[in-house]
C-alpha positions in Angstrom: -23.1 12.4 -2.2 -26.6 12.1 -0.7 -29.9 13.9 -1.4 -32.1 15.3 1.4 -35.2 17.2 0.3 -33.9 17.4 -3.2 -30.7 19.0 -2.1 -27.4 17.1 -2.7 -25.1 16.9 0.3 -21.5 15.9 0.4 -20.7 13.1 2.9 -19.5 14.4 6.2 -16.0 13.6 7.5 -15.9 10.4 9.4 -18.9 8.8 7.5 -18.6 5.3 6.1 -18.5 6.6 2.5 -15.6 8.9 3.3 -13.8 6.0 5.0 -14.2 3.8 2.0 -13.0 6.6 -0.3 -9.9 7.2 1.8 -9.2 3.4 1.8 -9.6 3.3 -1.9 -7.3 6.2 -2.4 -4.7 4.6 -0.2 -4.8 1.3 -2.1 -1.2 0.6 -3.2 -2.4 -0.9 -6.5 -4.2 2.3 -7.4 -1.1 4.3 -6.6 0.9 2.1 -9.0 -1.7 2.4 -11.7 -1.4 6.2 -11.3 2.3 5.9 -11.8 1.8 3.8 -14.9 -0.6 6.3 -16.3 1.9 9.1 -15.7 4.7 7.1 -17.4 2.4 6.5 -20.4 1.5 10.2 -20.6 5.2 11.3 -20.4 6.4 9.0 -23.2 3.3 9.8 -25.3 4.2 13.5 -24.9 7.8 12.8 -25.9 6.8 10.8 -29.0 3.2 10.4 -30.1 4.2 7.0 -31.7 4.3 5.5 -28.3 0.5 5.8 -27.8 -0.3 3.9 -31.0 -1.9 0.4 -30.9 1.2 -1.3 -32.1 3.2 0.0 -29.2 0.8 -1.2 -26.6 0.5 -4.5 -28.3 4.2 -4.9 -28.1 4.2 -4.0 -24.4 1.5 -6.5 -23.6 3.1 -9.3 -25.5 6.5 -8.6 -23.9 4.9 -9.1 -20.5 3.6 -12.6 -21.1 6.7 -14.9 -20.6 8.5 -13.1 -17.7 5.0 -12.5 -16.2 4.2 -16.2 -16.0 7.4 -16.9 -14.1 6.8 -13.8 -12.0 3.6 -15.4 -10.6 5.6 -18.2 -9.1 8.3 -15.8 -8.0 5.8 -13.7 -6.2 4.3 -16.6 -4.2 7.8 -17.9 -3.3 9.0 -14.4 -2.1 5.8 -14.0 0.0 6.8 -17.3 1.6 10.3 -16.0 2.2 12.2 -17.8 -0.6 13.7 -17.1 -4.0 13.9 -18.9 -7.3 16.5 -17.4 -9.6 16.6 -20.4 -11.9 13.3 -19.8 -13.6 14.8 -18.3 -16.8 17.2 -21.2 -17.3 14.4 -23.7 -16.4 12.2 -22.1 -19.1 15.0 -22.5 -21.6 15.6 -26.1 -20.6 11.9 -27.1 -20.9 11.7 -25.2 -24.2 14.7 -26.9 -25.7 13.7 -30.3 -24.3 10.3 -30.1 -26.0 11.8 -29.1 -29.3 14.4 -31.9 -29.2 12.1 -34.8 -28.3 9.7 -33.7 -31.1 12.5 -33.4 -33.6 14.5 -36.5 -32.8 11.9 -38.9 -31.3 8.7 -37.6 -33.1 6.9 -37.4 -29.8 3.3 -36.2 -30.0 3.3 -32.4 -29.5 0.8 -32.4 -26.6 2.7 -35.2 -24.8 6.0 -33.3 -25.4 4.5 -30.2 -23.9 3.2 -32.0 -20.9 6.7 -33.6 -20.4 8.3 -30.1 -20.7 6.1 -28.7 -18.0 6.9 -31.8 -15.9 10.6 -31.2 -16.4 10.2 -27.7 -15.1 8.4 -29.1 -12.1 11.3 -31.6 -11.6 13.7 -28.7 -11.4 11.5 -27.1 -8.8 11.5 -30.3 -6.8 15.3 -30.4 -6.9 15.5 -26.8 -5.7 13.1 -27.6 -2.9 15.2 -30.6 -1.7 18.4 -28.6 -1.8 16.9 -25.6 0.0 14.7 -27.3 2.5 16.5 -30.5 3.3 20.2 -29.6 2.7 19.5 -26.1 4.1 21.3 -24.3 1.3 20.0 -20.7 1.1 17.6 -20.4 -1.8 19.4 -17.5 -3.3 22.6 -19.6 -3.6 20.8 -22.9 -4.5 18.8 -21.5 -7.4 21.7 -19.5 -8.8 23.6 -22.8 -9.0 20.5 -24.4 -10.6 20.5 -21.5 -13.1 23.9 -22.5 -14.3 23.1 -26.2 -14.3 19.9 -25.8 -16.3 21.5 -23.3 -18.8 24.5 -25.7 -19.3 22.1 -28.6 -19.9 20.2 -26.5 -22.4 23.5 -25.8 -24.3 24.4 -29.5 -24.3 21.0 -30.8 -25.4 20.7 -28.2 -28.2 24.4 -28.2 -29.2 24.1 -24.4 -28.9 22.0 -24.3 -32.1 18.6 -22.9 -32.7 15.9 -25.5 -33.1 12.7 -25.0 -35.2 9.5 -26.5 -33.8 7.1 -26.8 -36.8 5.1 -29.5 -35.0 3.7 -26.7 -32.8 2.4 -24.7 -35.8 -1.1 -26.0 -35.1 -1.1 -24.0 -31.9 0.5 -20.9 -33.3 -2.8 -19.1 -34.1 -3.5 -19.0 -30.4 -0.4 -16.8 -29.8 -0.9 -14.4 -32.8 -4.2 -12.9 -32.1 -4.9 -9.4 -30.8 -4.9 -11.0 -27.3 -2.5 -13.9 -27.5 -3.1 -17.1 -25.6 0.0 -16.5 -23.5 -1.4 -13.2 -22.2 -4.7 -15.0 -21.4 -2.7 -17.6 -19.5 -0.9 -14.8 -17.6 -4.1 -13.1 -16.6 -5.7 -16.3 -15.5 -2.7 -17.2 -13.4 -2.6 -13.8 -11.8 -6.3 -14.0 -10.8 -5.9 -17.5 -9.5 -2.8 -16.5 -7.5 -4.6 -13.4 -6.2 -7.5 -15.6 -5.0 -5.0 -18.1 -3.4 -3.2 -15.4 -1.4 -6.3 -13.4 -0.4 -9.0 -15.9 0.1 -7.6 -19.3 1.1 -6.1 -20.8 4.2 -3.1 -21.8 2.2 -2.5 -18.2 1.3 -2.8 -17.1 4.9 -0.3 -19.8 6.1 2.0 -18.8 3.2 2.1 -15.2 4.4 2.6 -16.4 8.0 5.5 -18.6 6.8 7.2 -15.7 5.1 6.5 -13.2 7.9 8.0 -15.4 10.6 8.6 -19.1 9.7 9.5 -20.2 13.3 6.4 -18.6 14.8 4.3 -20.2 12.1 5.9 -23.6 12.6 5.2 -23.4 16.4 1.6 -22.5 15.6 1.3 -25.7 13.6 1.9 -24.5 10.1 3.7 -27.0 7.9 6.2 -24.4 6.6 8.4 -26.9 4.7 5.5 -28.4 2.9 4.2 -24.9 1.9 7.6 -23.9 0.5 8.1 -27.2 -1.3 4.7 -26.8 -3.0 5.7 -23.2 -4.1 9.1 -24.3 -5.4 7.3 -27.0 -7.5 4.8 -24.4 -8.7 7.7 -22.0 -9.7 9.3 -24.8 -11.7 6.0 -25.8 -13.4 5.3 -22.2 -14.4 8.8 -21.7 -15.7 8.4 -24.8 -17.9 5.0 -23.6 -19.1 6.5 -20.2 -20.0 9.3 -21.8 -22.0 6.8 -23.9 -24.0 4.5 -21.0 -24.7 7.6 -19.2 -26.1 8.2 -22.2 -28.4 4.6 -21.8 -29.7 4.9 -18.1 -30.1 8.2 -17.9 -31.9 8.1 -21.3 -33.7 11.7 -22.0 -32.6 13.9 -22.0 -29.5 17.5 -21.2 -28.7 19.8 -21.2 -25.7 18.9 -17.5 -25.3 15.3 -18.4 -24.4 14.5 -17.2 -20.9 17.6 -15.0 -20.6 16.9 -12.3 -18.1 13.4 -13.5 -17.2 14.5 -14.2 -13.6 15.6 -10.6 -13.1 12.5 -9.2 -14.9 10.3 -11.3 -12.6 12.1 -10.2 -9.4 11.9 -6.6 -10.6 8.2 -6.9 -11.3 7.7 -8.4 -7.9 9.6 -5.6 -6.1 8.1 -2.7 -8.1 4.6 -4.3 -7.6 5.0 -4.0 -3.8 5.8 -7.5 -2.6 8.3 -7.3 0.2 11.6 -9.1 -0.4 11.6 -9.9 3.3 8.5 -12.1 2.9 5.2 -12.1 4.5 3.2 -9.8 2.3 2.6 -9.3 -1.4 0.0 -9.2 -4.2 -0.2 -10.8 -7.6 -2.2 -7.8 -8.9 0.7 -5.6 -7.8 3.2 -7.8 -9.6 1.2 -7.5 -12.8 1.1 -3.7 -12.5 4.8 -3.7 -11.7 5.6 -5.7 -14.8 3.4 -3.3 -16.8 5.4 -0.4 -15.4 8.8 -2.0 -16.3 7.8 -3.1 -19.8 6.3 0.3 -20.5 9.5 2.1 -19.4 11.6 -0.3 -21.5 9.5 0.1 -24.6 9.1 3.9 -24.0 12.9 4.4 -23.8 13.3 2.5 -27.1 10.7 4.7 -28.8 12.4 7.9 -27.6 15.8 6.5 -28.7 17.5 6.2 -25.4 20.7 4.0 -25.3 19.9 0.4 -24.2 22.5 0.7 -21.4 20.6 3.5 -19.8 17.5 1.4 -19.9 19.3 -1.2 -17.8 20.6 1.4 -15.4 17.1 2.9 -15.0 15.5 -0.4 -14.2 18.2 -1.1 -11.6 17.6 2.3 -10.0 13.8 1.6 -9.9 14.5 -1.7 -8.2 16.9 -0.2 -5.7 14.4 2.6 -4.9 11.5 0.1 -4.4 13.6 -2.1 -2.0 14.8 1.0 -0.1 11.2 2.2 0.4 10.2 -1.2 1.6 13.1 -1.3 4.1 12.3 2.2 5.4 8.6 1.3 5.7 9.5 -1.8 7.8 11.7 0.3 10.1 9.1 2.9 10.9 6.2 0.5 11.2 4.9 0.4 14.7 5.7 -2.8 16.6 
């Protein structure tokens, strides 16, 4: 709104201000935030307990661990690949750290660094199988899911393991804003900057959009994908170790379902499963939507099976919308 002669005037159609307002209204992240606000309002209306501080604290904390692996998943999917082994990789790193501290009395910091490195090693193996042996990433990482989960059972002997050595770090994860949430937000912001502002991000999108055209244009597509598989493994390892710190123990159930939560967050957040486009901010919002729905259904006493069905329906709808959008997009 502008003032001429003391009289306020609305911006005329076609002005730069109107164009910016329309662009802002069309921003996909804002649309998803509106959906999130509506979901919160609906559950709050159905049960006022949902809008209490404890409920939101639970939602935020539940986002941390699958959210960290979702960052790596988003980057990989933008580049045209998948990593469905992240949940099992997190479990393997988590159990490995607990075992080496318990049996070999390894320094906690050294053990945690080794655990993250183990996750990175899994990512490297995935990259070799996918990029050198040319096994589709969907198949290769499902196989790695089984291998990592089996190793976790073997190493832990299928028993829960306490990690009292990490108690010195536990205060970080039991504050109003836990350390794992801070890590998630930092990773999302760094990932967003990487995708939007760097040459690596642009070549990553080009690789996912059309790998052959990108390769002909001089983009080292295999190197980009290898780096992203490594990053996915490192983030999975980090997430598993943060879980150790938060819960003070680990089991073979650690990381169970995180890969599906990550993919669901990526899809609902607007990243195309066909590759070439995506946003880390959208993934964070998508994760918020899914965790809000999950917690809201618990508060209103909906059967857990219906929760799973609803999440599946949301994922299917998101992928269908993306597919239709690609079909009608002008060439």
